[in-house]
VOLUMLO-726354 format. One record per residue (C-alpha): residue number from 0; residue in three letters; chain; x, y, z. Coordinates in steps of 0.5 Angstrom, whole numbers, plus 500, padded with zeros to 3 digits. Each point is the difference from the previous one (the first is absolute). Layout:
<sites>
{NUM; 'ALA'; 'A'; {X; Y; Z}}
...
</sites>
This chain:
<sites>
{0; 'MET'; 'A'; {320; 907; 156}}
{1; 'ALA'; 'A'; {500; 499; 506}}
{2; 'LYS'; 'A'; {493; 503; 504}}
{3; 'LEU'; 'A'; {498; 500; 508}}
{4; 'VAL'; 'A'; {492; 500; 500}}
{5; 'PRO'; 'A'; {497; 500; 506}}
{6; 'LEU'; 'A'; {494; 495; 499}}
{7; 'PHE'; 'A'; {497; 500; 508}}
{8; 'SER'; 'A'; {502; 505; 506}}
{9; 'GLY'; 'A'; {498; 501; 507}}
{10; 'SER'; 'A'; {497; 495; 505}}
{11; 'GLY'; 'A'; {494; 496; 496}}
{12; 'GLY'; 'A'; {507; 497; 496}}
{13; 'ASN'; 'A'; {506; 502; 497}}
{14; 'SER'; 'A'; {504; 498; 494}}
{15; 'THR'; 'A'; {505; 502; 495}}
{16; 'TYR'; 'A'; {503; 499; 493}}
{17; 'ILE'; 'A'; {507; 501; 497}}
{18; 'GLY'; 'A'; {500; 499; 492}}
{19; 'GLY'; 'A'; {498; 500; 494}}
{20; 'ALA'; 'A'; {494; 498; 496}}
{21; 'SER'; 'A'; {505; 493; 498}}
{22; 'GLY'; 'A'; {501; 499; 508}}
{23; 'GLY'; 'A'; {501; 503; 507}}
{24; 'VAL'; 'A'; {500; 498; 507}}
{25; 'LEU'; 'A'; {495; 501; 506}}
{26; 'ILE'; 'A'; {502; 504; 506}}
{27; 'ASP'; 'A'; {495; 496; 505}}
{28; 'ALA'; 'A'; {494; 496; 498}}
{29; 'GLY'; 'A'; {494; 504; 505}}
{30; 'VAL'; 'A'; {493; 499; 497}}
{31; 'PRO'; 'A'; {497; 493; 497}}
{32; 'ALA'; 'A'; {504; 497; 495}}
{33; 'LYS'; 'A'; {493; 501; 494}}
{34; 'ARG'; 'A'; {500; 508; 502}}
{35; 'LEU'; 'A'; {509; 499; 500}}
{36; 'GLY'; 'A'; {498; 497; 491}}
{37; 'LEU'; 'A'; {495; 504; 500}}
{38; 'ALA'; 'A'; {505; 507; 501}}
{39; 'LEU'; 'A'; {507; 497; 497}}
{40; 'ALA'; 'A'; {494; 499; 494}}
{41; 'GLY'; 'A'; {498; 507; 500}}
{42; 'ILE'; 'A'; {508; 503; 498}}
{43; 'GLY'; 'A'; {500; 494; 495}}
{44; 'VAL'; 'A'; {505; 495; 505}}
{45; 'ASP'; 'A'; {498; 493; 498}}
{46; 'PRO'; 'A'; {500; 497; 508}}
{47; 'GLY'; 'A'; {505; 495; 497}}
{48; 'ARG'; 'A'; {505; 505; 498}}
{49; 'ILE'; 'A'; {501; 501; 508}}
{50; 'ALA'; 'A'; {508; 498; 501}}
{51; 'ALA'; 'A'; {498; 501; 508}}
{52; 'VAL'; 'A'; {497; 503; 507}}
{53; 'PHE'; 'A'; {503; 502; 504}}
{54; 'VAL'; 'A'; {498; 501; 506}}
{55; 'THR'; 'A'; {501; 507; 506}}
{56; 'HIS'; 'A'; {497; 496; 505}}
{57; 'GLU'; 'A'; {495; 495; 503}}
{58; 'HIS'; 'A'; {493; 504; 501}}
{59; 'GLY'; 'A'; {494; 499; 497}}
{60; 'ASP'; 'A'; {500; 506; 496}}
{61; 'HIS'; 'A'; {506; 498; 496}}
{62; 'VAL'; 'A'; {499; 492; 499}}
{63; 'LYS'; 'A'; {492; 498; 500}}
{64; 'GLY'; 'A'; {501; 499; 493}}
{65; 'LEU'; 'A'; {508; 497; 500}}
{66; 'ARG'; 'A'; {498; 492; 501}}
{67; 'VAL'; 'A'; {495; 500; 494}}
{68; 'PHE'; 'A'; {503; 504; 496}}
{69; 'CYS'; 'A'; {507; 497; 500}}
{70; 'GLU'; 'A'; {497; 493; 500}}
{71; 'LYS'; 'A'; {496; 502; 494}}
{72; 'HIS'; 'A'; {505; 502; 497}}
{73; 'GLY'; 'A'; {506; 497; 501}}
{74; 'VAL'; 'A'; {504; 506; 504}}
{75; 'PRO'; 'A'; {505; 500; 504}}
{76; 'VAL'; 'A'; {500; 504; 506}}
{77; 'PHE'; 'A'; {506; 504; 504}}
{78; 'ALA'; 'A'; {500; 504; 507}}
{79; 'THR'; 'A'; {504; 500; 505}}
{80; 'GLU'; 'A'; {502; 493; 504}}
{81; 'GLY'; 'A'; {496; 503; 507}}
{82; 'THR'; 'A'; {494; 501; 494}}
{83; 'LEU'; 'A'; {500; 494; 498}}
{84; 'ARG'; 'A'; {500; 497; 506}}
{85; 'ALA'; 'A'; {493; 504; 503}}
{86; 'LEU'; 'A'; {498; 498; 493}}
{87; 'GLU'; 'A'; {500; 493; 501}}
{88; 'ARG'; 'A'; {496; 501; 507}}
{89; 'LEU'; 'A'; {495; 503; 496}}
{90; 'GLY'; 'A'; {499; 495; 494}}
{91; 'ALA'; 'A'; {501; 505; 495}}
{92; 'VAL'; 'A'; {506; 496; 497}}
{93; 'SER'; 'A'; {499; 494; 497}}
{94; 'ALA'; 'A'; {504; 494; 500}}
{95; 'LYS'; 'A'; {498; 501; 492}}
{96; 'MET'; 'A'; {503; 506; 500}}
{97; 'ARG'; 'A'; {507; 501; 500}}
{98; 'ALA'; 'A'; {501; 505; 505}}
{99; 'GLU'; 'A'; {508; 503; 502}}
{100; 'PRO'; 'A'; {503; 504; 504}}
{101; 'LEU'; 'A'; {503; 507; 497}}
{102; 'PRO'; 'A'; {508; 499; 498}}
{103; 'PRO'; 'A'; {505; 506; 503}}
{104; 'ASP'; 'A'; {501; 502; 493}}
{105; 'GLY'; 'A'; {493; 499; 498}}
{106; 'VAL'; 'A'; {496; 497; 494}}
{107; 'GLU'; 'A'; {500; 502; 494}}
{108; 'ALA'; 'A'; {493; 498; 495}}
{109; 'ASN'; 'A'; {498; 502; 494}}
{110; 'GLY'; 'A'; {506; 505; 499}}
{111; 'LEU'; 'A'; {499; 503; 506}}
{112; 'LEU'; 'A'; {505; 499; 506}}
{113; 'LEU'; 'A'; {496; 501; 506}}
{114; 'ARG'; 'A'; {502; 501; 508}}
{115; 'CYS'; 'A'; {498; 501; 507}}
{116; 'PHE'; 'A'; {500; 505; 505}}
{117; 'ALA'; 'A'; {497; 499; 508}}
{118; 'THR'; 'A'; {495; 505; 502}}
{119; 'SER'; 'A'; {497; 501; 506}}
{120; 'HIS'; 'A'; {493; 497; 501}}
{121; 'ASP'; 'A'; {497; 495; 505}}
{122; 'ALA'; 'A'; {501; 493; 495}}
{123; 'ALA'; 'A'; {505; 496; 500}}
{124; 'GLU'; 'A'; {505; 502; 497}}
{125; 'PRO'; 'A'; {497; 506; 495}}
{126; 'CYS'; 'A'; {505; 503; 494}}
{127; 'GLY'; 'A'; {498; 505; 494}}
{128; 'TYR'; 'A'; {504; 498; 493}}
{129; 'THR'; 'A'; {504; 503; 495}}
{130; 'CYS'; 'A'; {500; 498; 494}}
{131; 'GLU'; 'A'; {506; 502; 494}}
{132; 'ALA'; 'A'; {497; 499; 492}}
{133; 'GLY'; 'A'; {504; 499; 495}}
{134; 'ASP'; 'A'; {499; 507; 497}}
{135; 'GLY'; 'A'; {503; 503; 506}}
{136; 'GLU'; 'A'; {494; 502; 504}}
{137; 'LYS'; 'A'; {499; 498; 506}}
{138; 'TYR'; 'A'; {493; 499; 505}}
{139; 'ALA'; 'A'; {499; 500; 507}}
{140; 'ILE'; 'A'; {494; 498; 504}}
{141; 'ALA'; 'A'; {501; 502; 508}}
{142; 'THR'; 'A'; {493; 499; 503}}
{143; 'ASP'; 'A'; {498; 498; 507}}
{144; 'MET'; 'A'; {504; 502; 504}}
{145; 'GLY'; 'A'; {499; 506; 506}}
{146; 'CYS'; 'A'; {507; 504; 499}}
{147; 'VAL'; 'A'; {506; 500; 495}}
{148; 'THR'; 'A'; {505; 497; 503}}
{149; 'ARG'; 'A'; {507; 502; 497}}
{150; 'GLU'; 'A'; {500; 492; 495}}
{151; 'VAL'; 'A'; {494; 503; 498}}
{152; 'ARG'; 'A'; {504; 506; 498}}
{153; 'GLN'; 'A'; {505; 497; 497}}
{154; 'ALA'; 'A'; {496; 495; 496}}
{155; 'LEU'; 'A'; {496; 506; 497}}
{156; 'ARG'; 'A'; {507; 504; 497}}
{157; 'GLY'; 'A'; {500; 499; 492}}
{158; 'CYS'; 'A'; {493; 498; 500}}
{159; 'ASP'; 'A'; {497; 504; 494}}
{160; 'THR'; 'A'; {492; 497; 501}}
{161; 'VAL'; 'A'; {498; 499; 509}}
{162; 'MET'; 'A'; {494; 499; 502}}
{163; 'LEU'; 'A'; {500; 501; 507}}
{164; 'GLU'; 'A'; {494; 500; 505}}
{165; 'SER'; 'A'; {496; 506; 503}}
{166; 'ASN'; 'A'; {495; 497; 503}}
{167; 'HIS'; 'A'; {496; 503; 505}}
{168; 'GLU'; 'A'; {498; 507; 503}}
{169; 'ILE'; 'A'; {503; 501; 507}}
{170; 'THR'; 'A'; {495; 504; 503}}
{171; 'MET'; 'A'; {495; 495; 497}}
{172; 'VAL'; 'A'; {502; 495; 502}}
{173; 'GLN'; 'A'; {500; 503; 507}}
{174; 'ASN'; 'A'; {494; 502; 501}}
{175; 'CYS'; 'A'; {496; 493; 496}}
{176; 'SER'; 'A'; {496; 495; 503}}
{177; 'TYR'; 'A'; {506; 495; 500}}
{178; 'PRO'; 'A'; {502; 496; 507}}
{179; 'TYR'; 'A'; {506; 504; 503}}
{180; 'ILE'; 'A'; {505; 494; 498}}
{181; 'THR'; 'A'; {498; 501; 492}}
{182; 'LYS'; 'A'; {501; 507; 500}}
{183; 'ARG'; 'A'; {507; 499; 504}}
{184; 'ARG'; 'A'; {502; 494; 496}}
{185; 'ILE'; 'A'; {498; 504; 493}}
{186; 'LEU'; 'A'; {504; 506; 503}}
{187; 'GLY'; 'A'; {506; 497; 503}}
{188; 'ASP'; 'A'; {507; 498; 497}}
{189; 'MET'; 'A'; {498; 493; 498}}
{190; 'GLY'; 'A'; {493; 503; 496}}
{191; 'HIS'; 'A'; {499; 504; 494}}
{192; 'LEU'; 'A'; {503; 507; 498}}
{193; 'SER'; 'A'; {496; 506; 500}}
{194; 'ASN'; 'A'; {499; 505; 496}}
{195; 'ALA'; 'A'; {504; 504; 503}}
{196; 'ALA'; 'A'; {506; 495; 500}}
{197; 'CYS'; 'A'; {500; 498; 494}}
{198; 'ALA'; 'A'; {500; 508; 497}}
{199; 'ASP'; 'A'; {506; 501; 505}}
{200; 'PHE'; 'A'; {503; 495; 496}}
{201; 'LEU'; 'A'; {499; 501; 493}}
{202; 'PRO'; 'A'; {503; 506; 498}}
{203; 'GLY'; 'A'; {507; 497; 502}}
{204; 'LEU'; 'A'; {500; 494; 495}}
{205; 'LEU'; 'A'; {500; 506; 494}}
{206; 'GLY'; 'A'; {507; 501; 501}}
{207; 'THR'; 'A'; {502; 492; 500}}
{208; 'GLY'; 'A'; {496; 500; 494}}
{209; 'ALA'; 'A'; {493; 499; 500}}
{210; 'GLY'; 'A'; {495; 503; 497}}
{211; 'ARG'; 'A'; {493; 496; 499}}
{212; 'PHE'; 'A'; {496; 499; 506}}
{213; 'PHE'; 'A'; {494; 495; 503}}
{214; 'LEU'; 'A'; {497; 501; 506}}
{215; 'ALA'; 'A'; {498; 494; 503}}
{216; 'HIS'; 'A'; {496; 496; 504}}
{217; 'LEU'; 'A'; {495; 505; 502}}
{218; 'SER'; 'A'; {495; 499; 506}}
{219; 'ARG'; 'A'; {493; 500; 497}}
{220; 'GLU'; 'A'; {497; 502; 507}}
{221; 'ASN'; 'A'; {506; 505; 503}}
{222; 'ASN'; 'A'; {502; 504; 493}}
{223; 'THR'; 'A'; {499; 502; 494}}
{224; 'PRO'; 'A'; {503; 500; 493}}
{225; 'ALA'; 'A'; {499; 507; 500}}
{226; 'LEU'; 'A'; {503; 502; 507}}
{227; 'ALA'; 'A'; {507; 494; 498}}
{228; 'TYR'; 'A'; {500; 506; 494}}
{229; 'ALA'; 'A'; {500; 506; 504}}
{230; 'ALA'; 'A'; {506; 497; 505}}
{231; 'ALA'; 'A'; {505; 498; 495}}
{232; 'ARG'; 'A'; {498; 505; 494}}
{233; 'ALA'; 'A'; {502; 506; 506}}
{234; 'ALA'; 'A'; {506; 496; 502}}
{235; 'PHE'; 'A'; {503; 499; 494}}
{236; 'ASP'; 'A'; {497; 508; 498}}
{237; 'MET'; 'A'; {505; 502; 507}}
{238; 'ALA'; 'A'; {505; 498; 497}}
{239; 'GLY'; 'A'; {499; 504; 494}}
{240; 'ALA'; 'A'; {498; 493; 495}}
{241; 'ARG'; 'A'; {495; 502; 494}}
{242; 'GLU'; 'A'; {495; 494; 499}}
{243; 'GLY'; 'A'; {500; 497; 492}}
{244; 'ILE'; 'A'; {508; 503; 499}}
{245; 'ASP'; 'A'; {503; 498; 506}}
{246; 'TYR'; 'A'; {496; 493; 503}}
{247; 'GLU'; 'A'; {494; 497; 499}}
{248; 'LEU'; 'A'; {495; 499; 505}}
{249; 'ARG'; 'A'; {495; 495; 500}}
{250; 'VAL'; 'A'; {495; 497; 506}}
{251; 'CYS'; 'A'; {498; 493; 500}}
{252; 'ALA'; 'A'; {492; 499; 500}}
{253; 'PRO'; 'A'; {500; 496; 507}}
</sites>
């Protein structure tokens, strides 16, 4: 049975494993390859059993370990065409690697079918992913987006497990020491999803089949796990949903 395991989540690096003990795929490789290998070993997965890395976008906290990890283990990389061009410019992919654009009908890897959907972020051609397993379970990863678009809503319908960004508490960003331009970027429609925006979206997913939720990509400076959890829990409570009965909720440590 496949499972979704957040290995790293936050501004310090991001990588998520989807699969079983016999192998699976990674969404992003945003920490050094050695750390990534140790994290996989920690959940009982041989790095050599990774069938592919699917990249959401080219920012460093999502691709820091990509080239070394993929060269070492012979793992192919898939991303949107715009992201691949950006990765080439940054030197995050090399001639030693197999790096391919995502086909319209998705990619099959280790018994999983992955498809991408566009997200709203200040990158070349960012995306999130859905993943369908052979047992019928469907997973989704939607982080690094300033707003929940119609395409995101449509992509996440029918997913059993959803990893959704809950990046910041708006008042903390407004009052932090960041430059104004940085605050405007974070709070804008091409920045990051706030606790409030995440919480507003979550209850509606219950009616489409979702029951397991991961709150991800929390800011270390402008959020806390307790704040992210409280916002989501309050939204579920308002919708009459009961934790442990109607849904499961986990916060990924930043």
